[in-house]
C-alpha positions in Angstrom: 94.0 83.4 85.3 91.5 86.2 84.7 91.1 88.0 81.3 91.4 91.7 81.9 88.9 92.5 79.1 86.0 90.0 79.5 86.7 88.9 83.1 86.7 85.3 82.1 88.8 82.7 83.9 91.2 80.7 81.8 94.3 78.5 82.2 97.6 80.5 82.4 99.0 78.7 79.4 95.8 79.3 77.3 95.3 83.0 78.1 97.3 84.3 75.1 95.2 82.2 72.7 92.0 83.6 74.2 93.2 87.1 73.8 93.4 86.6 70.1 89.7 85.7 70.0 88.3 87.8 72.9 85.4 90.0 71.7 86.2 92.8 74.1 89.9 92.9 73.5 91.1 96.0 71.6 94.5 95.5 69.9 97.2 97.9 70.8 100.6 98.6 69.3 102.3 98.6 72.7 103.2 95.4 74.3 100.5 94.2 76.8 101.4 91.9 79.7 98.2 89.9 79.8 99.3 87.7 82.8 100.2 90.7 84.8 96.9 92.5 83.9 95.0 89.3 84.9 96.9 89.0 88.2 95.8 92.5 89.1 92.2 91.2 89.2 93.0 88.3 91.6 91.8 88.8 95.2 94.2 89.5 98.0 93.7 88.4 101.7 93.6 92.0 102.9 94.1 95.6 101.8 97.6 96.4 100.7 99.4 99.4 99.5 99.6 100.3 95.8 103.3 99.7 95.7 102.9 96.2 97.2 100.0 95.5 94.9 102.3 96.2 91.9 104.9 93.8 93.4 102.3 91.1 93.6 101.1 91.6 90.1 104.7 91.3 88.8 105.5 88.1 90.5 105.6 84.7 88.7 102.1 83.2 89.0 102.5 79.8 90.7 101.7 78.1 93.9 104.3 80.0 95.9 103.0 83.4 94.8 99.5 82.2 95.6 100.5 81.3 99.1 102.2 84.7 99.6 99.2 86.6 98.2 96.8 85.0 100.7 98.8 85.2 103.9 98.3 88.3 106.0 101.6 88.0 107.9 103.7 87.6 104.7 102.0 90.6 103.3 102.8 92.7 106.4 106.4 91.4 106.3 106.8 92.6 102.8 105.1 95.9 103.4 107.9 96.4 105.9 110.6 95.5 103.4 109.0 97.7 100.7 108.9 100.7 103.1 112.5 100.2 104.0 113.8 99.6 100.5 111.9 102.5 98.7 110.0 102.6 95.4 112.4 101.4 92.7 112.4 98.6 90.2 115.2 96.9 92.1 113.3 97.2 95.4 110.3 95.5 93.7 112.5 92.5 92.8 113.9 92.5 96.4 110.5 92.5 98.0 109.1 89.8 95.7 112.2 87.7 96.5 111.5 88.0 100.2 107.9 87.1 99.7 108.8 84.0 97.8 111.4 82.9 100.4 108.8 83.2 103.2 106.1 81.5 101.2 108.4 78.7 100.2 109.4 78.1 103.8 105.7 78.0 104.8 104.9 75.5 102.0 107.8 73.2 103.1 106.7 73.4 106.7 103.1 72.4 105.7 104.4 69.2 104.2 106.2 68.4 107.5 103.4 69.2 109.9 99.7 69.3 109.1 99.1 71.7 112.1 101.0 74.5 110.3 98.6 76.4 108.0 99.6 80.1 108.0 102.8 82.0 108.4 101.8 82.9 112.0 102.2 79.3 112.9 105.9 79.4 111.9 106.7 81.8 114.7 105.0 79.7 117.3 107.5 78.3 119.8 105.9 74.9 119.7 106.7 74.6 116.0 110.3 75.7 116.3 111.7 72.3 115.6 109.5 72.0 112.5 110.7 75.4 111.2 114.3 74.3 111.7 113.7 71.1 109.8 111.9 73.1 107.0 114.8 75.5 106.7 117.3 72.6 106.4 115.1 71.0 103.8 114.7 74.2 101.8 118.5 74.7 101.8 119.2 71.0 100.9 121.2 70.3 104.1 123.2 67.1 104.0 123.4 65.3 107.4 126.5 63.3 106.5 128.7 66.2 105.6 126.9 69.0 107.5 126.8 71.2 104.3 124.1 73.1 102.5 123.7 73.3 98.8 122.5 76.9 99.3 123.9 78.2 102.6 122.9 81.8 102.0 119.2 80.7 102.0 119.5 79.4 105.5 120.9 82.7 106.7 118.1 84.6 105.0 115.5 82.5 106.7 116.8 83.7 110.1 116.2 87.4 109.2 112.7 86.6 107.8 111.6 84.6 110.9 113.0 87.3 113.2 111.1 90.0 111.3 107.9 88.0 111.4 108.3 87.5 115.2 108.8 91.3 115.6 105.6 92.0 113.7 103.7 89.6 115.9 105.1 91.4 119.0 104.2 94.8 117.6 100.6 93.7 116.8 100.3 92.4 120.4 101.5 95.7 121.8 99.1 97.7 119.7 96.1 95.6 120.4 96.8 95.0 124.1 96.7 91.2 123.7 98.9 89.0 125.8 100.4 87.1 122.9 104.0 86.1 123.9 104.5 83.8 120.9 106.7 86.3 119.1 109.0 87.0 122.0 109.3 83.3 122.9 110.2 82.4 119.3 112.8 85.1 119.2 114.3 83.8 122.4 114.5 80.3 120.9 116.1 81.8 117.8 118.9 83.2 120.0 119.4 80.0 121.9 119.2 77.2 119.3 119.4 78.7 115.8 123.1 79.5 115.7 124.1 75.9 116.6 121.5 74.1 114.6 121.4 76.2 111.4 123.4 79.4 111.0 126.6 78.1 112.5 127.0 75.4 109.7 126.0 78.0 107.0 128.6 80.5 108.2 131.3 77.9 108.5 130.6 76.6 105.0 130.7 80.2 103.6 134.0 80.9 105.3 135.6 77.7 104.0 134.5 78.3 100.5 136.0 81.9 100.6 139.3 80.5 101.8 139.6 78.0 99.0 138.3 80.2 96.3 141.1 81.2 93.9 141.4 84.9 93.2 141.5 85.5 89.5 142.7 88.9 88.4 142.3 90.0 84.8 145.4 90.6 82.7 146.2 94.2 81.6 146.3 93.2 77.9 142.8 91.6 78.2 141.4 94.8 79.8 143.0 96.9 77.0 141.6 94.6 74.3 138.1 94.8 75.9 138.4 98.6 76.1 139.4 98.9 72.5 136.5 96.7 71.4 134.0 98.8 73.4 135.3 102.0 72.0 135.0 100.6 68.5 131.4 99.5 69.1 130.6 102.9 70.7 131.8 104.8 67.6 129.7 102.6 65.3 126.5 103.0 67.4 127.0 106.8 67.6 127.5 106.9 63.9 124.3 105.1 63.3 122.3 107.4 65.6 123.6 110.5 63.9 122.8 109.1 60.4 119.6 107.2 60.9 118.3 108.5 64.3 118.0 106.5 67.5 115.8 103.5 67.8 115.0 101.3 70.8 117.5 98.7 69.7 120.4 101.2 69.3 119.4 102.8 72.6 119.5 99.5 74.4 122.9 98.6 72.8 124.3 102.0 73.8 123.0 101.7 77.3 124.6 98.3 77.8 127.9 99.5 76.3 128.0 102.6 78.5 127.3 100.6 81.6 130.1 98.1 80.7 132.5 101.0 80.1 131.7 102.6 83.5 132.2 99.3 85.3 135.5 98.6 83.6 136.9 102.1 83.9 135.9 102.6 87.6 136.4 99.0 88.7 133.1 99.2 90.5 130.4 96.6 91.3 127.7 96.3 88.6 125.1 96.6 91.4 126.3 100.1 92.2 127.1 101.4 88.8 123.7 100.5 87.2 121.9 102.8 89.6 123.3 106.1 88.2 120.1 108.1 88.2 119.1 110.6 85.5 118.3 113.2 88.1 121.7 112.8 89.8 123.5 113.2 86.4 121.5 116.3 85.5 122.1 118.0 88.8 125.8 117.3 88.6 126.0 118.5 85.0 124.2 121.8 85.9 126.6 122.5 88.8 129.7 121.9 86.7 133.2 121.5 88.2 133.4 122.1 91.9 137.1 121.8 92.5 138.7 124.3 94.8 141.2 126.6 93.1 143.7 126.2 96.0 143.6 122.4 95.7 144.0 122.6 91.9 147.1 124.8 92.3 148.8 122.2 94.5 148.3 119.4 92.0 150.7 118.1 89.4 150.3 118.7 85.7 148.9 115.2 85.0 146.4 115.6 87.9 145.2 118.9 86.6 144.7 117.4 83.1 142.7 114.6 84.7 140.5 117.1 86.5 139.8 119.0 83.2 139.2 115.8 81.3 137.2 113.6 83.7 133.9 114.3 85.4 132.9 112.7 88.7 129.4 111.7 89.9 128.5 110.3 93.3 126.0 107.5 93.6 124.7 105.6 96.5 126.5 102.4 97.4 126.3 99.8 100.1 125.2 101.1 103.5 124.4 104.5 101.9 128.0 105.2 101.2 128.9 107.7 98.5 130.6 105.9 95.5 132.4 108.2 93.0 132.1 107.4 89.3 134.6 108.9 86.9 133.2 109.7 83.4 135.5 110.1 80.4 134.5 112.5 77.6 133.3 109.7 75.4 131.2 108.1 78.1 129.9 111.5 79.1 128.8 112.0 75.5 127.1 108.6 75.5 125.2 109.4 78.7 124.1 112.7 77.2 122.7 110.8 74.2 120.9 108.3 76.5 119.4 111.0 78.7 118.3 113.2 75.8 116.6 110.4 73.8 114.6 108.7 76.6 111.3 110.1 75.5 112.0 109.5 71.8 112.4 105.8 72.3 109.5 105.6 74.7 111.3 105.2 78.0 108.8 105.6 80.9 109.3 108.0 83.8 109.3 105.0 86.2 112.7 104.0 84.8 114.9 106.5 86.7 118.3 105.1 85.9 120.5 106.2 83.0 121.5 102.7 81.8 
């Protein structure tokens, strides 16, 4: 791994010791990610976008990430995923996960066939049987029981391989070359993949869902959790008013607010955590948007709920609008989090409230 100051090459496990003695290193109060800074100096097989370069720098530095970094087709694949997912911290994690899945599949296929060197060889129809065997090996398929230890990985490999085949077809169309390997591989995927791989994975996933017991929380447990969170919230807000807010109290309040939103709205954590600062500010500036005719037709309890609660819409699965109800105490906590972001050193790249 490179040293970002003196450009020397050191072992990954010894880089932090070198940084303490590096003559060109200037100590900084802020935390410096030395491995990430060194990874930014490592060469890439071709020119990539700034967003994808940031994803590469943030990946764990091992053999799998090295394979992904030096394969042109995997980089093109993940540029496609990055463009589709957008520029968020969550999309960076998603893109790096797809890169590692493709690189791990390539690494496994290399151990099975010496003729497979790059990711383009995976979508060659001649290597289809090897790719199927590599997928089964990555997913830990048991021939005796026809079950996977990770059936979801086998299903993900299908999407990755189809996408790589489409990239090969697109490149052939743009360059005018008569390369039919991508189209042939996609045809093989349609004919043989469902019976050899995805059929077993889907059947296993369905069986596990049937036999999975549905555990619902008791009402008294939810009330006990709610009372505990309200108590913790009052203590943290009291500390911030008396001593000011620090990064530790900011982090505690953010976790507590996110937990309250999830419990009160009964929503998925993956949706609730993406309440954006800009979305909340716009909603707060608009105020209540209830129609007066609709309000007149409501009962007394419903009118009180409208006056007491605020609603914010966030993006859910398949771009569906998901309503989030905010109680007065949660709204006050969100105001504290939004107003103290700069004070605790929250960067502009972090666009979510919690």
